[in-house]
C-alpha positions as CSV (number, residue, x, y, z in Angstrom):
1,M,140.4,113.0,106.0
2,D,136.9,112.5,107.6
3,Y,133.6,111.7,105.5
4,K,132.8,115.2,104.9
5,D,136.2,115.5,103.2
6,L,135.6,112.5,101.2
7,A,132.4,113.8,100.0
8,N,133.9,116.9,98.9
9,L,136.4,115.1,97.3
10,I,134.4,113.0,95.1
11,F,131.5,115.9,94.6
12,P,133.8,119.4,94.9
13,D,131.4,121.8,93.3
14,V,128.1,120.0,94.2
15,K,125.8,122.0,96.3
16,D,124.4,120.9,99.7
17,A,121.6,119.0,99.6
18,S,119.7,121.5,101.9
19,Y,119.8,124.0,98.7
20,Y,117.7,121.6,97.1
21,E,115.1,121.1,99.4
22,E,114.6,124.9,100.0
23,K,114.4,125.3,96.1
24,Y,111.5,122.5,95.9
25,P,109.4,123.1,98.8
26,E,106.3,121.2,100.3
27,R,103.6,122.2,97.7
28,K,100.6,124.3,98.9
29,L,97.6,122.0,97.7
30,K,94.5,121.3,99.5
31,D,94.2,118.3,101.8
32,G,93.7,115.0,99.8
33,A,95.1,116.6,96.7
34,M,97.2,113.7,94.9
35,V,100.7,114.5,93.0
36,V,101.2,111.9,90.6
37,R,103.8,111.0,87.8
38,F,103.8,109.2,85.0
39,A,107.8,108.4,84.5
40,P,108.8,106.2,81.5
41,S,111.7,105.7,79.9
42,P,112.6,107.2,76.4
43,T,113.5,103.5,74.9
44,G,110.9,102.9,72.3
45,F,107.4,103.0,71.3
46,V,104.7,103.5,74.1
47,H,102.8,100.4,75.7
48,I,99.3,100.8,76.1
49,G,100.1,100.3,79.8
50,G,102.0,103.4,80.1
51,I,98.8,104.9,78.6
52,Y,96.7,103.2,81.3
53,T,98.8,104.4,84.2
54,S,98.6,107.8,82.6
55,V,94.8,107.8,82.6
56,I,94.7,106.8,86.2
57,C,97.2,109.4,87.4
58,S,95.4,112.4,85.3
59,K,92.1,111.3,86.7
60,L,93.3,110.6,90.2
61,A,94.9,114.4,90.0
62,K,91.9,115.9,88.4
63,Q,89.7,114.6,90.6
64,T,91.7,115.7,93.9
65,D,92.5,119.2,92.4
66,G,96.4,117.6,92.5
67,V,99.1,117.6,89.8
68,F,100.1,115.2,87.1
69,M,103.5,114.8,86.0
70,L,105.4,113.8,83.0
71,R,108.8,112.6,84.4
72,I,111.3,111.4,81.8
73,E,113.8,108.7,83.5
74,D,116.9,108.8,80.8
75,T,119.1,107.5,83.1
76,D,120.0,104.6,81.0
77,Q,121.1,106.3,77.6
78,K,122.6,103.5,76.0
79,R,118.8,102.3,75.5
80,E,117.4,105.5,74.3
81,V,116.0,106.1,70.8
82,E,116.2,109.0,68.9
83,N,113.0,111.3,69.4
84,G,112.0,109.0,72.2
85,V,111.0,111.8,74.4
86,N,108.6,113.6,71.5
87,G,107.3,110.0,71.2
88,I,106.0,109.7,74.8
89,I,104.8,113.5,74.7
90,D,103.0,112.9,71.4
91,A,101.4,109.3,72.7
92,L,99.9,111.3,75.5
93,K,98.5,113.9,73.1
94,K,96.9,111.3,71.0
95,F,94.9,110.4,74.5
96,N,94.2,113.9,75.5
97,L,96.4,113.3,78.5
98,E,98.0,116.6,78.9
99,P,100.5,116.6,82.4
100,D,100.1,119.6,84.5
101,E,103.7,119.7,84.8
102,G,106.8,118.1,82.9
103,M,108.3,117.5,79.6
104,I,107.0,119.3,76.4
105,D,109.5,118.8,74.1
106,E,112.9,116.8,74.0
107,N,114.7,119.4,76.1
108,T,112.1,121.5,78.0
109,S,109.8,121.4,80.3
110,K,107.0,123.5,82.2
111,G,106.4,123.6,85.9
112,A,108.5,124.6,89.6
113,Y,109.6,121.3,90.1
114,G,112.1,120.4,87.0
115,P,114.1,119.8,85.2
116,Y,111.5,116.8,84.7
117,K,114.4,114.6,82.7
118,Q,116.9,112.9,84.7
119,S,119.9,113.8,82.5
120,Q,119.2,117.3,83.3
121,R,119.3,116.5,87.1
122,K,122.7,114.9,87.6
123,E,124.0,117.7,90.1
124,I,120.6,117.3,92.1
125,Y,121.3,113.5,92.5
126,Q,124.8,114.0,93.0
127,A,124.0,116.3,96.1
128,F,121.9,113.6,97.8
129,A,124.8,111.0,97.1
130,K,127.3,113.4,98.9
131,K,124.8,113.6,101.5
132,L,124.7,109.8,102.2
133,I,128.6,109.8,101.8
134,E,129.1,112.4,104.5
135,E,126.9,110.1,106.9
136,K,128.5,107.1,106.1
137,K,125.9,105.8,104.1
138,A,127.5,105.4,101.0
139,Y,130.8,104.7,99.6
140,P,132.9,104.8,96.5
141,C,133.4,101.0,94.9
142,F,136.4,100.3,92.8
143,C,135.3,97.0,91.7
144,K,135.7,96.0,88.0
145,Q,133.6,94.4,86.2
146,E,135.8,91.4,85.7
147,D,135.8,91.2,89.6
148,L,132.1,91.6,89.9
149,D,132.0,88.3,87.3
150,A,134.1,86.5,89.2
151,M,132.5,87.4,92.4
152,R,129.2,86.5,90.9
153,E,130.3,82.9,89.4
154,K,131.9,81.8,92.9
155,Q,128.6,82.5,94.6
156,E,126.7,80.5,91.8
157,N,129.3,77.5,92.0
158,A,128.7,77.7,96.3
159,K,124.7,78.1,95.4
160,I,125.0,81.2,97.5
161,R,122.6,84.5,96.9
162,P,124.0,86.3,94.2
163,G,124.9,90.1,94.9
164,Y,127.2,92.6,96.4
165,Y,126.2,92.5,100.2
166,G,128.0,91.7,103.5
167,A,131.2,89.8,103.2
168,W,131.1,89.7,99.4
169,A,131.1,93.8,99.4
170,T,135.0,94.3,99.1
171,C,135.1,98.1,99.2
172,R,132.4,98.6,101.8
173,N,135.3,99.0,104.4
174,L,138.2,100.2,102.7
175,G,140.0,103.0,104.7
176,L,139.6,106.6,104.0
177,D,143.3,107.0,103.5
178,E,143.0,104.1,100.8
179,I,139.9,105.5,99.1
180,E,141.5,109.3,99.2
181,R,144.7,107.6,97.4
182,R,142.9,105.3,94.7
183,I,140.7,108.2,93.5
184,K,143.7,110.7,93.3
185,N,145.4,107.8,91.5
186,G,142.6,108.2,88.9
187,E,141.1,105.0,89.8
188,E,137.7,104.9,88.4
189,Y,134.6,104.2,90.7
190,I,131.1,104.0,91.5
191,I,128.9,105.1,94.5
192,R,127.2,102.2,96.2
193,F,124.5,102.8,99.1
194,K,125.7,101.2,102.5
195,S,122.7,98.9,103.1
196,P,121.7,98.4,106.6
197,G,119.4,95.9,105.9
198,N,119.4,92.3,107.1
199,P,117.3,89.5,104.8
200,E,116.4,87.8,108.2
201,R,114.1,90.8,109.0
202,K,110.7,91.8,107.4
203,I,109.7,95.2,106.3
204,K,105.8,95.6,106.3
205,H,104.3,97.8,104.0
206,H,100.7,98.9,102.8
207,D,100.1,99.0,99.0
208,V,97.0,100.7,97.8
209,I,96.3,98.5,95.5
210,K,97.8,95.1,96.9
211,G,97.1,95.8,100.7
212,N,99.2,94.6,103.6
213,I,102.8,92.9,102.1
214,D,106.0,92.2,103.4
215,F,109.3,91.5,102.1
216,P,112.8,90.7,103.4
217,E,114.8,93.8,104.0
218,N,117.3,94.5,101.6
219,D,120.9,94.0,102.3
220,Q,122.5,94.7,98.5
221,D,124.8,97.3,98.5
222,I,123.1,98.6,95.3
223,V,124.7,101.0,92.7
224,I,123.4,104.8,93.5
225,I,125.8,106.9,91.0
226,K,127.4,105.2,88.3
227,S,130.9,106.0,86.6
228,D,129.5,108.7,84.5
229,G,128.2,110.5,87.2
230,L,124.5,109.8,86.4
231,P,122.2,107.8,88.8
232,T,120.7,104.5,88.6
233,Y,116.8,104.3,88.6
234,H,116.5,103.1,92.3
235,F,118.3,106.4,93.3
236,A,117.0,108.5,90.9
237,H,113.4,107.9,91.6
238,V,113.7,108.0,95.0
239,V,115.5,111.8,95.1
240,D,112.7,112.8,92.4
241,D,109.8,111.7,94.2
242,H,110.9,113.5,97.4
243,L,111.8,117.0,95.7
244,M,108.6,116.9,93.3
245,R,106.8,116.0,96.3
246,T,104.8,113.1,94.9
247,T,102.5,111.9,97.3
248,L,101.7,108.5,95.2
249,V,104.0,106.2,93.1
250,L,101.6,104.6,90.4
251,R,103.5,101.9,88.7
252,G,103.6,98.5,87.3
253,D,103.9,95.6,89.7
254,E,106.9,94.3,88.1
255,W,108.8,96.8,90.7
256,L,107.2,95.5,93.8
257,S,110.3,93.7,94.1
258,S,112.5,96.9,94.3
259,L,110.0,98.1,97.5
260,P,112.7,97.4,99.9
261,I,115.3,99.0,98.2
262,H,113.2,102.3,97.8
263,I,112.0,102.2,101.2
264,Q,115.0,102.1,102.6
265,L,116.5,104.7,100.5
266,F,114.0,107.0,101.5
267,E,114.6,106.2,105.1
268,A,118.6,106.7,104.6
269,L,117.9,110.1,103.1
270,G,115.6,111.1,106.2
271,V,112.6,111.8,104.2
272,K,108.7,111.2,103.9
273,I,107.8,107.9,102.0
274,P,105.1,108.6,99.1
275,K,102.3,105.8,99.3
276,Y,102.7,103.2,96.5
277,A,100.2,101.3,94.3
278,H,101.4,98.5,92.1
279,I,99.2,98.4,89.0
280,A,98.8,94.8,87.8
281,P,99.4,94.5,84.2
282,I,96.8,94.0,81.1
283,M,96.7,90.5,80.3
284,K,95.9,88.5,77.4
285,E,94.6,85.0,77.0
286,E,96.3,82.5,74.8
287,D,96.0,78.9,74.4
288,G,93.8,79.0,77.6
289,T,96.5,80.7,79.3
290,K,96.8,84.5,80.6
291,R,100.3,86.6,79.7
292,K,101.2,89.7,79.6
293,L,100.2,92.1,76.5
294,S,103.2,92.2,74.8
295,K,104.6,95.0,72.6
296,R,106.5,92.2,70.3
297,K,103.7,89.7,69.9
298,D,100.1,92.2,70.1
299,P,99.6,95.2,67.7
300,E,97.2,96.5,70.4
301,A,100.0,96.8,73.1
302,T,101.1,99.8,71.2
303,V,99.7,103.3,71.1
304,E,100.0,103.7,67.4
305,F,97.7,100.3,66.9
306,Y,95.0,102.9,68.1
307,A,95.7,105.7,65.9
308,K,95.8,103.5,62.6
309,E,92.6,101.8,63.6
310,G,91.0,105.2,64.0
311,I,89.6,104.0,67.8
312,P,88.8,107.7,69.3
313,S,91.0,108.2,72.2
314,E,88.0,109.2,74.2
315,A,86.6,105.0,73.6
316,A,90.4,104.0,74.5
317,I,90.1,106.0,77.8
318,E,86.7,104.7,78.4
319,Y,87.8,101.1,78.0
320,L,90.7,101.5,80.3
321,L,88.9,103.1,83.0
322,N,86.5,100.3,82.7
323,I,89.5,97.9,83.7
324,A,90.8,100.1,86.1
325,N,87.0,100.0,88.2
326,S,84.8,97.4,87.9
327,N,82.1,99.9,89.0
328,F,82.6,102.2,85.8
329,E,80.6,100.2,83.6
330,G,77.7,100.5,86.1
331,W,78.2,104.2,86.2
332,R,78.1,104.7,82.5
333,R,75.0,102.7,82.0
334,Q,73.5,105.2,84.8
335,N,75.2,108.4,83.6
336,K,75.1,108.0,79.6
337,T,76.1,111.4,78.4
338,A,78.1,112.4,81.6
339,S,81.6,113.5,81.3
340,I,84.3,111.1,82.5
341,D,85.2,113.9,84.9
342,D,82.6,113.0,87.1
343,F,83.6,109.6,87.5
344,D,85.3,109.2,91.2
345,L,87.7,106.7,90.5
346,Q,89.1,104.7,93.3
347,I,92.0,103.2,93.2
348,N,91.9,100.9,96.3
349,K,89.2,99.1,94.1
350,M,91.7,98.1,91.1
351,S,92.3,94.6,90.4
352,V,95.1,92.7,92.2
353,S,95.4,90.8,89.6
354,G,95.7,91.6,85.6
355,A,92.6,92.3,83.9
356,L,92.3,90.4,80.4
357,F,92.5,92.8,77.3
358,D,89.0,92.2,75.3
359,M,89.0,93.8,71.9
360,V,85.2,93.1,71.2
361,K,84.7,95.0,74.6
362,L,86.8,97.9,73.5
363,L,84.8,97.9,70.1
364,D,81.6,98.1,71.6
365,I,82.5,101.0,74.2
366,S,83.9,102.6,71.3
367,K,80.7,102.0,69.1
368,T,78.7,103.7,72.4
369,V,81.1,106.8,72.2
370,I,80.9,107.5,68.8
371,S,77.2,107.3,68.8
372,R,77.0,110.2,71.3
373,Y,79.0,112.3,68.8
374,S,77.4,115.0,66.8
375,K,77.7,114.6,62.9
376,E,80.0,117.6,62.6
377,K,82.3,116.0,65.2
378,V,82.1,112.5,63.5
379,Y,83.0,114.1,60.1
380,D,86.1,116.4,61.9
381,L,87.4,113.2,63.7
382,A,86.9,110.8,60.6
383,I,88.9,113.5,58.5
384,N,91.6,113.9,60.8
385,Y,92.1,110.2,60.5
386,A,91.7,109.9,56.8
387,N,94.2,112.6,56.4
388,E,96.9,110.5,57.9
389,Y,95.8,107.1,57.3
390,D,93.3,106.7,54.1
391,E,94.0,108.8,51.0
392,D,90.5,107.1,49.6
393,L,88.3,107.7,53.0
394,K,89.6,111.5,52.7
395,E,88.4,111.7,48.8
396,L,85.0,110.1,49.8
397,L,84.6,112.5,52.7
398,E,85.9,116.0,50.9
399,K,84.0,115.2,47.9
400,D,80.6,116.5,48.9
401,K,81.2,117.7,52.8
402,E,77.8,118.8,53.2
403,Y,76.2,115.4,51.7
404,T,78.5,113.5,53.8
405,I,77.5,115.2,56.9
406,K,74.3,114.4,56.0
407,V,74.9,110.7,55.8
408,L,76.6,110.9,59.1
409,G,73.7,112.5,60.7
410,I,71.6,109.6,60.1
411,E,69.9,108.4,63.1
412,R,72.3,110.6,65.2
413,G,71.1,112.6,68.2
414,N,68.2,110.7,69.0
415,E,67.5,108.6,71.9
416,K,68.7,105.5,70.5
417,P,71.4,106.8,68.2
418,R,73.1,104.6,65.4
419,K,76.0,102.2,66.6
420,D,77.4,100.8,63.6
421,I,80.7,102.7,63.7
422,A,83.4,101.4,66.0
423,K,86.4,102.9,64.5
424,W,87.4,105.4,61.5
425,S,89.2,102.5,59.8
426,D,85.6,100.9,59.3
427,L,84.1,104.2,57.9
428,K,84.3,103.8,54.5
429,D,82.7,100.0,54.5
430,N,80.1,101.8,56.6
431,I,78.9,104.6,54.5
432,G,80.6,104.0,51.1
433,Y,77.1,102.4,50.0
434,M,75.4,105.8,50.3
435,Y,77.5,107.4,47.4
436,D,75.9,106.4,44.0
437,D,79.4,106.9,42.1
438,R,80.5,103.8,44.0
439,F,77.1,102.2,44.4
440,L,75.5,102.5,40.9
441,N,78.9,101.4,39.1
442,K,79.7,98.5,41.2
443,E,78.4,94.8,40.8
444,I,76.2,93.6,43.7
445,E,75.6,90.5,44.9
446,Y,72.1,91.1,46.5
447,S,70.9,88.5,49.2
448,Y,67.2,89.0,50.1
449,Q,67.2,86.5,52.6
450,N,63.4,85.0,53.4
451,I,62.3,86.1,50.0
452,N,64.1,84.4,47.0
453,D,62.0,84.3,43.8
454,K,63.3,86.7,41.8
455,E,59.9,87.2,39.7
456,E,58.5,88.2,43.2
457,I,61.1,90.4,44.1
458,K,61.1,92.4,41.1
459,E,57.2,92.6,41.3
460,V,57.5,93.9,44.9
461,V,60.2,96.2,43.8
462,R,58.5,97.5,40.8
463,D,55.4,97.7,42.7
464,Y,56.9,100.2,45.5
465,I,58.1,102.2,42.5
466,D,55.1,102.8,40.9
467,N,52.5,102.8,43.4
468,Y,54.3,103.4,47.1
469,F,57.3,105.5,46.8
470,D,57.0,109.3,47.7
471,I,60.2,111.0,48.8
472,S,57.8,114.1,50.7
473,D,56.1,111.5,52.9
474,D,56.5,111.6,56.9
475,K,57.8,108.5,58.5
476,Q,54.6,107.0,59.9
477,T,53.1,107.5,56.2
478,W,56.3,105.9,54.5
479,F,56.1,102.8,57.0
480,D,52.0,102.5,56.3
481,K,52.9,102.3,52.7
482,I,55.6,99.6,53.2
483,K,52.9,97.6,55.4
484,D,50.0,98.3,52.6
485,L,52.7,96.9,50.0
486,A,53.4,93.7,52.1
487,E,49.9,93.0,52.4
488,K,49.0,93.3,48.9
489,H,51.7,90.6,48.1
490,G,50.4,88.4,50.9
491,Y,52.6,89.4,53.6
492,A,51.3,89.9,56.9
493,R,51.4,93.6,58.0
494,E,52.5,92.9,61.4
495,V,55.3,90.5,62.5
496,K,53.1,89.1,65.5
497,E,50.2,88.8,63.2
498,Y,52.4,86.4,61.0
499,K,53.6,84.3,64.5
500,A,49.6,83.9,65.3
501,N,49.0,82.6,62.0
502,P,52.3,81.6,60.1
503,E,50.1,79.4,57.6
504,G,48.3,82.5,56.5
505,F,50.8,84.3,54.8
506,K,53.7,84.3,52.8
507,G,55.8,85.8,55.3
508,H,55.4,89.3,57.4
509,V,56.2,92.9,56.8
510,G,59.9,92.6,57.6
511,D,60.8,90.5,54.8
512,V,59.2,93.0,52.2
513,S,61.2,95.9,54.3
514,T,64.1,93.7,53.8
515,V,64.0,93.4,50.1
516,I,63.4,97.1,49.8
517,R,66.6,97.6,52.1
518,V,68.7,95.2,50.3
519,A,67.6,96.7,46.8
520,L,68.2,100.3,48.3
521,T,71.6,99.5,50.0
522,G,73.0,96.1,48.9
523,R,72.8,95.5,52.5
524,H,70.7,93.2,55.2
525,N,71.7,95.9,58.2
526,T,71.8,99.5,57.9
527,P,70.6,102.5,59.7
528,D,67.3,103.6,59.7
529,M,65.6,103.0,55.8
530,Y,63.4,106.1,56.1
531,E,66.2,108.9,56.8
532,I,68.6,106.7,54.5
533,M,65.5,107.3,51.7
534,R,65.7,111.1,52.9
535,V,69.5,111.7,52.6
536,L,69.9,109.7,49.2
537,G,66.8,111.9,47.6
538,K,64.3,110.7,44.8
539,D,66.5,110.2,42.0
540,S,69.0,108.2,43.5
541,V,66.5,105.8,45.3
542,I,64.7,105.0,42.0
543,K,68.1,104.4,40.2
544,R,69.0,102.2,42.8
545,L,65.9,100.3,43.1
546,E,65.7,100.0,39.1
547,K,69.4,98.7,39.2
548,A,68.4,96.0,41.6
549,I,65.3,94.4,39.4
550,C,67.3,95.5,35.7
């Protein structure tokens, strides 16, 4: 028996690796086109870090006319959850991140380089493991778990680096006859990679984000094929990234320490090594220290959080791009209405250390994003949210669609649009006061700020109703009348006039305007009051003002 015979004994019906090399040829893409992938495991809900990676992958693929793939790494089937793949696909859809290739449901994929689910690629991995066995670069290992546990205990007691390597790799040098006999006797085995590494030597590597780094070579004889015939993550990802012709492996920097193993496997297979970019995790500040954003501790770590809060996916993506490249914020200021497709993401400008998650910043970006939407788009997105998460908001929005769209159109579409809506879960509070059946029938605690005398407030509001209010006034006429009202009651027509002579007036026009605003809406801060009055209509305005002074 020789090693080719051994390979055939272990994998008798497996095609030669050359078959798959021909089946998955080099991609015909233009120079510089990036082939990238998001490769999660279906072991639970999707972390926002996964969306962060996908945003970057999608952006790089689009701007280079490349390919963005969704590959499911499900070789650890003990940890897989029911409908885990669909959960990943749905999460990407919520953020409008549709891959060019990859899984489209639990068992179906699109693209010429699939299957894109590792459990469906078993024979492919075995073909490349067979190749390594033929070339004396891999071997069967018959060690039982209790043997490995005993070995690790000895290593720990002797304060020796743990692992299956060197003299501790007891199956590495088994003779072919013994291997054949044990296989034919039905002994269970796995396939290990025969590492040529020496930890005394260093490998040098250029990471696209981290820069130049070096590591000790790997000397561990890692498992590449498990006893169930499926590969380990290390081996599967190398074979997949080679055959799918991945040009850049973008992944979390927790995998950085595995790089020596992966480089070694690429070299053993005699194939091109893709570029690597290891992304620093998104961090959170807690008690003065930084830690990774946690699935267990932080609701904002989950994709579902953004859906439940009603934060538009576009806003979340803009925030993640802001984290990815510090120059995005400046670009957005200069290109207020441009598509993010016009932004040139530079992966080598990504932070080496983890960016802090800032909810205030995210919501601020979300306000700006929503401010750019038309009133019709706001309505459509809000009703979609309400259908799933808020029955009361749904009822409010659907009661009079035409009126609601007018409400949402206040201060929208102009040079400085309203920025009071950050997420759909806040919308009910943002616009609820615009509905008479809710506003007129509830107790309101009016707070008029600088004008506190109840009789004076009544006089100002009554005078406005009787002598100044006319729903048909244009905006300038309306505002001039507010100034006239202020002057009549002893307030300066202009703020600067009051500041120049504060002793000569009770206050200024802003104080009087606030009285009208609070009486009308119950709030100090609202969008443009003139537009509010126009949407409410004459009868509603008078009813509200009368309610405030009754």
